[in-house]
N, C-alpha and C positions, 0 to 999 in steps of 0.2 A: 375524660372526654376524647382525648386523642386516640386511646386504645379503641374506644367504641366506634369512632369515626373510621379509623383504619380498618377495623373488622367489617364494618358495613360496606366499605369500598371493595374489599377483597371478596366478600360474599356476592356483591353485585357482579364483579368481573367473572367469577366462577359461573354464576347463573347465566350470564350472557353467552358463555361458551357451551352451556348445557352440560356441564361436568358435574358428576356426583362427588360427594366427599371421598368415597372409596377410590374413584378414578384419580383424584388429585393426590391422595396419599400414595397410591401405587406409582404415579408418575414421578413424584419428588423423592420417593423412598423413605418417607417418615415411618417410624415404627408403630404409631398408633393414630387412629382417626380422631381421638379426643384432642390431639394437639391442634388440628385444624379447627375443630369446634370451638376450643377455648380462644383461639386467635380471632376467629370470625365474630365471636360474641363479646370481645373485649375483656375477657376474663383473665388473660395472662399478658405479661409484659413481653412485647415482641422481640425476637432475635432478628437483627437486620439481615443476616444470611438467609434465614427462613423466608423473610419477606421477599428478598431478591429472587429466591427460587420460585416463588409463586408468580412474581411479576414476569419472569422469563417464560413460565408455563402459559401464562395468560396472554403473552405477546403484547404487553402494554407498550404504547408508543413513548418516545423519549420525554415529551412534556409531562404526561401523566405519571410516568415513572419517577421523574425528579420530584414531583409534588408528593407522591406517596412515600418515597424514601424520606423526605423531610418530615412528614407526619410520623413515620415509623421511628425516626430518631427522637422526635419529641416524646413519643409514647414510651420509648425505652429509657428515657433520661430519668434517673433517680437522684441526681445531684442535689435537687432542692431538699431532699429528705435530711441532708446533713445539717440543715438549719434548725431541725426540730429534735427535741428529746424523744425518748422512746414513747410511743403512743399506741393506744388501742386501735383496732381495725376501724371502729366508728370514727375516731378522731382523725385517722389518716384519710378516710374517705372524704370527710369535710375539708381537710387541708388540701387534698388534690383538687377539689372544686374551687376553693377560694384562691389558690395560688395562680390558677390559670385564667381567672375571669377579670373583666374590667368594670363590671357593675354588679352590685349585690343589693337586693331588696328583701327585707325580712319583716314578717308580722309576728310579734310575740304576744301570744294570748295570755299565758300564765307564768312564763319563765323568761327572764331577761336573756337575750341572745348570747351565745357563747363568746362572740367577738367583742361583747361589751361588758362581760362579767369581771368583777374584781376577784382576786384570789380567794378571799374569804367567802364570797357568795358562791363561787365555784365549788369550794370544799363542802359547803352546806348542801348543794345540789347532789354531790357525789355521796355524802353521808346519808342523805334522805333515801337514796335508792339502793344502798348497800344491802338492806334487809331482804330485798327482792332477788339478790344475786344467788346463784346456785352455790351450794356449800363448798364445791371444789373450785370456784372461780377465784382467781388471784387478782388483786388490784393494788397497785402502788399509787396511793392517792396523790402524794406530792409529785410523782412523775406525771400523773394525769393533769394536775394543775399547771405544772411547768409547760407541758405540751400545749395546753390551751393558751397560756400566756404567749407562747411562741407563735401560735396561729394569729394572735391579735396584732402582731407586728406588721401584717400586711396593710393595716390602716394607716400606718405612719412611715412606711418605707419611703426612702428619699425619691424613688422614681417609680412610675407606673403603679402607684397606689390606686386601688379601685375606688370608684364612686360608691359610697355606701349609704343606704337609706333604711331606717328601721322605724316601724310604727309599733310602739310598745303600749299595751293595754295598761290602764291605770291599776288594774287588779294585780298585775305582775310586779308592781312597785310598792304596794302598801300591804300592811297587815300580815297575811299568812305567808308571804314570800320569804321572810327572814326576820330574825330578831331586830330590834330597833337600831342598834349600832351598825349592824351589817347592812340594813336598808339604807341608812343615812350615807354610809360609805359608797354603796352602789349608786345611789342617786347622784352623789357628788361626782362619781366617775362618769356618769352619763352627761352631766352638765359640762364636764371638761371635754369629753369627746365631741360633744355637739358644737364646740368652737372650732374644730378642725375644718379646713376648707372643703374636704372631700366627704365629710360626714354630715348627714341630716338625720335628726332624731325627732320624731313626732309622738306625742302622747295622745292616746285615745281615751277620753274621759268616760267614766262609767255611764253617764247619762246620754252619751252621744248615740244617735241613731244612724245606722249604716244603710244607706240606700233603701228606703222603704222597709226598714226592720229586717234587713238581711243579717243572719248570724253566721259568722265563719265557723266551720267545723273544727278547725285546729290552727295552730300556728304553722308557718311555712317559710321557706327561703326560695328566692328566684336568683339564678346565676346567669349572667349574660357574658359571652365571650367575644374577644375582639375579632376573631375570624368569623365572617358571616356564615361559613359552612359548618361551624360548630353550633349545634342547636342550643337555644336557651333551655335551662334545666331547672326542675323543681325538686326540692328536697323537703320531706316531711318527717320529722323525728317522732317515732313511736316509742312505746315502752321498751321493746326488745331490740329494735333496729331502726335504721332510717330507710324511707322509701325514696328512691331517686328515679325520675322519669323525665322524658323530653319529647313525648309525642305532642304534636302541635295543638291539638284540641284541648288537652289538659293544660298546657302552658297558657293558652289563650284564656281559659277560665280562671286560672290563678292570677294572671296578670290583671284581669278585669276586677277580681275581688280585691286585689291590692290597691287598685285605683279607687274603688269605693271606700275602702278603709282609710286611705290617705286623705280623701276629700272630707271625711267625717272627723278626722283627728284635728287637734290643734296644729296650727302651722308652726314652722321651725322657731320663729321668734316667740310665739306664745308658749311653746313647749319649753324653751329655755327658761322663761319666766316662771312657769309652773314648777319646773325642777328646782329652781332657786328658792322658791317659796317653801318647798318641803324641807329645806335645810335649816329653817329658822322657826 
């Protein structure tokens, strides 16, 4: 998010001066135009020296300069990665979103959210998708599971743990989701996490009707960040990759759908009781 925000700011500053990418590259002496493109589109981790070169060229005033330098430092900081084992690009993308936010809301239509999964349930999910992987794809399952478990520590970190709310469809918890023993372990895990002060878990019963028979297209996650200038972001996990977007109209639609789903689900107390009943 910090890379994207920095890129948008730099792109805006360039546009205000009426400069083309070629003109900027020529002025700062960079060897390739693609470097500016990657920076403006948030696709590369910024080098502070490069950012300072652009701020000089754009004649940014002291106040805005200090603000953008702070954002650039945040965007370039990779120290948080030391807390995580080796992980895939997809896991790292989710970790980047989760680490920086203060609120997470998720709707799980058919699979328990990653932040709530037990190790055994996570292994089952990985095993079930392995047959779809290309023959030359390499995967260290235990490293993947360890990375997921490390991501989950944000829910219990001693300070600045995000407020987390999940609505889990009953279908994600019963029958086809996993063998009986793994399901029981997963449901027990949900019941335990629901007792945390910053975690709310709601169960959406199969017979529940969502706002005049609305049917969600898929599960999704909503990330809210403490800085009001960092936009709320939606992530939708698909078979091959995750879709991440933050345009306001889409965020508004997903937020409305989450409200409808939450209103139709059991409340937090009823959900805890339902989860406990499944264990006996």
